[in-house]
N, C-alpha and C positions, 0 to 999 in steps of 0.2 A: 356658284359655290355662292355669288353674289346676290342673288335672285332666292336663294335659302335663306344667305344669313338678313334676309330684310322681311322674309316672311316667319323665320323662326321671335325675332321679338316681338311680338305678341305679347297683352299677358301669357295667353295659352297656349304652348307654340302650336302653333297651324302650319328646291331648282327645280277584204273582199277585191276581188280588180275587177278594177272600171278597163270596159274593151274602147280602145282610142284607136276612132277610124281615120284614116286620110282626110289630111285638111288643106285645102292650098291658102295661103295669105289672101288670096282676093274672099276667101269667106268671113274672112277677120275683119277684113276691109269698113269694116264701119264699126267694127268694140269685140271685144271678144268677150265671151260668159263672160257671168258674174263667179264672184269670187276668183280674182286669178290675183290678186292684185300681191298673192306670199302673205299676203297676215297669219302669225302663228293658228291666229281662233274664230276662222277659218280652212283649218287643214290644212292651210299652208301651200293655197296653189299658187301654180301660173301659166305660165303661157307654152315651159315649155314640155306641159302635156304634148303638143306638135311641135314648138318648134326648138326637136331636139340637139342639131346641129354642135350645139356648146353648150348644150344643159351642163349641171344645175345653172340656175338661174346665177346668175353672179362672177361665171368662173370668166370669165376675158377683163381683163382688169384696164382693161383700153378704153372704156367706154363706161357709161354711169347715167342715174337716172337722177334726179334730183326734185325737192320742192322747197318750192320761197315759199313764207306766213306769215303773213305780222300777230302780232299776241290781236287778238278779236274783242268786239264793243260786241254785247249782247245785242241780240237784233239789227247790225248797222251789217250788211253785205259787202263782204271786201275778195278783190279777186288771187286766184291764186297761180302758181305757176310750177309745172312740173316740164322740166329740162329731160329730154333725151341725147345720147351726143357717144359719136365712135367715129375712129376717122377714118373709118373703113367704106359705114356706109351709107343709108338714103330717100330713105325712107322710115317716121315711130310713127307710134303706134300708147298708147297709153293708158292706163286703167289704175282713178285713185276712189280710195272713198274712206269716210270719217265718220272717230267714232270718240268714245268717253274716254279719256285716259283710263281715269280709275273703273271701266268695267267696258274693255271695246271689244267684246258681244251687243252692247246698245251704240246704236250709227246716230251719231246726234247733227244738225243745221239739214240743211237744205242746198244742192245744187242745181242750177237754175240751166237749165239746156241752150241753144243756139244756132246758129248757122254753121258751128265747128264741134260742137261738143253736146255727145248723145246724152243722158242717163239713163239707167236702167236699175230699176226695183228688182230684193229678189225675191218677191210675190211673180216677177215675171215680167207680165208688164213693160213698157217705156214709163220716165215721170210725165207726171208730181208724183210723186211714189207719198206711200201713206204713213201716218209716225208710225216710229218705230218701226218702219219695213226697211230695213241695211238700204243705201243706195252706193251705185255705185256709175264715177263720170266716166268718161271715155270719150275718144276722138270717134264723128261719124263716117271719116275717109284719112286710112295714113297717109299725113301729110307726106310730099316729095323733095327734096333739096337737095345742092349738090351733094358731092360727098363729101361729109365730112364737116358738114356745114350745123347739124345735130337743127334739132328745131325746137319753141321754147309753145306749149298750151295756155291759154288763160278760164279760169276756169273760177266763173261767179259761185259762191260761196256761203250761206245767210245762217249765224248761227240762234240760236233761240232765244227769246226775248229772256226766259225768264237762265238763263246758261251761266254754271260761275263755276265753271270748275276746267280743266287743264280737260284738252283737245288733243287725240296725235291720226295721225294721216298715213295712212297706205296709198305706196302706189309700185307699180311694175312700167315697166318701158317696155315695150320692140324697138332697137337697131334692127331695121330690119335689110336687104340688097336692093332689098323690089325683084324680087327673080320673077316673081308669081308664084313660090314652092316659099313650103316650111322651113324647107330648107338653109346651113349659109344667112340666120337670124338668131342674134343677141339679144338673150332676158337678162332686164335689172331689177334690182326690189329694192325699195330704201322704205323711211319713215320720219314722219317727221311732227313732235309735239309744242303746242304754243298753246299762250295761254291768254288769260280774260287783260287786254288795254291798260283797265280800271278794274285794282281789286277790289269789292262794294261787302264785304263780311260787316257783319252790323252786327249779331248777340259777339252781347260780354263773354272773354274764356275769364275760368274760371280754375285753374291748376289746383288739386287735389294732393299731389304727393310729386316728386323725382327720386328713379331709384335705379338699379340700376338693371340693365335689359336681361344680363344672364340668371342671376338671383333674387333676381325683386325683392330689396332691397337694398339700402345705406352701408357704407358711405361711394362720393359720386367721385370720379376722377379724371384727373388730362388724357384725353385720345378714350376714354371707354365706348362703347354702348350704353345708352343711357332711354328708361322710358319715364313722359312724366303720364303721371292722368289725371282724369277731370270730366271740365264739362266746355260748350262753345267754340271749341277748336275749324270744326269743320260744319257744316251747315249736314241736316238728320240727312244720313245715308250714306255719304260723297264722303271713301276714300282713295288715296295715295297712297302708292307705290314709289321709289322709286326707280327707275329704269334707266339703262346705259342710254336713254339719244336727252337723260337729265343730266349725263356728265362729258364738261370743258375739260377741256386741257388736263388728263385727267384729278379733275377737281370737282367733287361733291357740292350742288349748292346749300347754298343759306335761307332758298326760299324753294316754296314747293306747295301750288295749293292756297295761296293767295297765307297760305301759314309763316312762322318765323320763331323763332327760341332764342334770350339770350339768358346767357350765362353771364353777371358780372355785365354785364351788358357789351359783353361778345357774342357777338350771333354764328349759333350752332350750327356746321353741317347739318341738317335735313334729309331723313333718308322713309320720313313714314308719317303721313299725316292719315286723321279720321276724325271724326266727332267727341269722340271722347281718350284718345291717347295720337300720342307725337308722342315718334326716337327720333334720337339725335346722339353726333358725336361731340361729347364734350370738348369743349377746345384746348389746345394745348398752352395755352396763357391763362391757363385757369390755375389758382393754387391751392396749395390746401389749408381750410377753415374755414371758415362760413361764405358759401353763396352765394349771390341770392340769383333766384332764375324767374323767370318770365316768356308767357307767350307772347307771341305779336299779333292779329290782324292787318292784314293791308299795311303793310311796314315802307310800303313807299309810291305814297295816297294819300290815304283816310286816315293814317293808326287806329288801334282798338287795342287799350296793353291790357295783362292780365292786372290784378293784382300782384305780385312775387311777393315771390317765397325762398324760407330760408334754410335751403342744406347743407351737408358737409359734406367736406371736398379734401382726400386723401391722394400724397401721390400714387400707390398702389393698392384693390379694393379687388384684389382675385376673383372672378366665380368664372365659375366652367357654364356650360350652356346645358341647356340636356334636352333630350329630342321628346317625356314623357312628362317631365315635372323631378324628373326621380333619373332613368339612364341616362349617362355621359353623351349628348356629342362627343360620336369618335366614328376614327372607321381605318381602314385598316392604311397604312401612309401610301402617296403616290394611287391611288383604287380609289371609285367609286363603293366599295365594296364599306358594307356597314356595317358596329361591330355591336352587337348588341344579344336580346334574345328574341331572335327570330317570330317567336308568339306576339308580340309586340311591335315591331317591325322588320314587311314583310324586306325577304332579301338581305337581314343581319346575319352577325353568326361569333359567336364565341369571339375571343381574341386569344392566341393560343402562346404558350412560353418564345419566346425567339421571333415574334411578329413586331414591326416598328409598327404602332399605333399613334395618328391624329388627336389627338383633343382637339376640339374648341375650346376658347374666353374671354374673358377680354377685363379692363379693366389694371393689365399687367402691371403698367407705369412704361417712361419712357424709353428707348429705342436706343443701338445707335450703330447704323447712322440717324438723329432722328427723325421722324414722319409727321408730319405739321396734320391736321385732325382732319382735314378739309379734302387731307390723297387720296386718291389710289395707293396704295402702297407697287410702288417701283419695284422693289427686286428683297432677302434677306433684309432685317429689321431686329436682330436679335436685344432682348429686353436690356436696358445696364445693369437694372436686378438680378441678381442670382431663378431659378425659376426650381424649387423643391415641388415632384411631386410623393405623396404619401397613399399606399395599392395600401390599404388594410391599417395606417395609421402607420404601418415602414414606410421612413424614406428609399424612393429606387437612387441609388448611387446616380455619380452624376455622368458615369460614362452608358446607364441606358438611358441619358436624354440627350435626342441627338439633335434638336431645337428647342428656344422657347424667345418665340420673336411674333412680330406683327407675320397674319398669311399678306404673303407677292400677291398682288389682282385684284386682292380685296381690299374694301375699305377703313382709310385707317381706325385704330381701334378695334379692328378682330383680330385675335389672333393665335397662335396654333404651339400647340406641345406635342414634338411627336421623340416618344416615348419608346423605348426596348421592353415590351413585359420582359421579364428575368423570369430563370430558369424553377424550378415548385411549386409553380400556383397551385391556390386550389380552384376547381371546378366550381362555376356560382357566379354571386355578385358582392365580386371585391366595393368593398368606398375608397374613395380617391378622393385626393385633397388639396388643394393648389396653393405653397406656402409665396410671398413675394414679400424685400420687406417685414416680416415681420407679422403684416395680413395673413385671414386665411381664407379659400373659397367657401363659402357655401357649405353643411356639415346636409348627409344625409343621400347624397351622389353618386348612381350604385358606375363600376362598369363587367361585363360580364367575360366572363369570364372560364376556356374552358380547358379538356385535356390535348 
């Protein structure tokens, strides 16, 4: 759901069988085949295709594979570390690949082979690889140590001289027992994101507007998801969406891909960047009234500030997310079943009388307990002010609203409203609208109903 919310806050709403032959561990003692890091963009493949005793990957929590990498300087080589560990194992192997965080299907930089590290190209041969060819660094010979000692491989990696965006590394590790066979081996996967050591964006950012990310209108409100539109927020063609790797201690960062947003000089949690759009959560400390919004590039090194714009802030400004600009983003509560017109949304169905339906919204105001705008919501957090839900202009009875508050497990600013569809509904598209503290959500949003 987090990924779904990230993707759907853009201006237009955007979560054969292979034969496996017996292979001994010695067959891969010089490194596994390409595309075995577990990266979803490469099909999610790992070495469990052969090392199946403890499949799937990461099923034994006693072991791990870890990546250590520092912020990078464009064009300057750095040494990465991949550590494989398990208390019962003694032979260690790995595979590592580097990709653009904004588009993990594309490689970035080059690995350097040495007496311990092999570099293989996706096109087949060993490196050096051509620009644009995926690269995979791995062990040349699986190292044997004392039982439980683990092992750290050092891998030299050089980013391009013109690199400016974040880099994501995917790695898999094999913690083997050294019996010369594929049995009793544990496979692990991990990933890590690094940013440029010194951000160097130079274009002057220009803000043309800041609006609610669901209704694309104002005002803004604390803990709401909003979208900033303009130009010069990122280099041409570079986009970046928040990932789970960016979230530290259940906190959404205020710096993403060398950009930051300040509202009344308070840094806002940032979850999407592109040349013409930034998506943020309005900080909890923003109070009703005139609010100053500005974009800051390179905020921690050589800051470049946009001219500020002034927008209005309110205590609450409810807005419903939609799937197509009209149909409410809704699902059967507690399931992945979408509610809507199946001709527009594949797999969707109408809501029927008695169904418990979840509507997704933002801008519903403060909650009890209060959740800071930068937090991942730890549990139920109902709104302080009552939420009214109207179908075809008629308010639902309070008993039909099971929950209205922030969505546990998602970013603060994502709210869910669980409603029971009343009896006597008429099949078709019913208008749906929210009211909170005297403010109404946008008009024209519908909910598909059926009998």
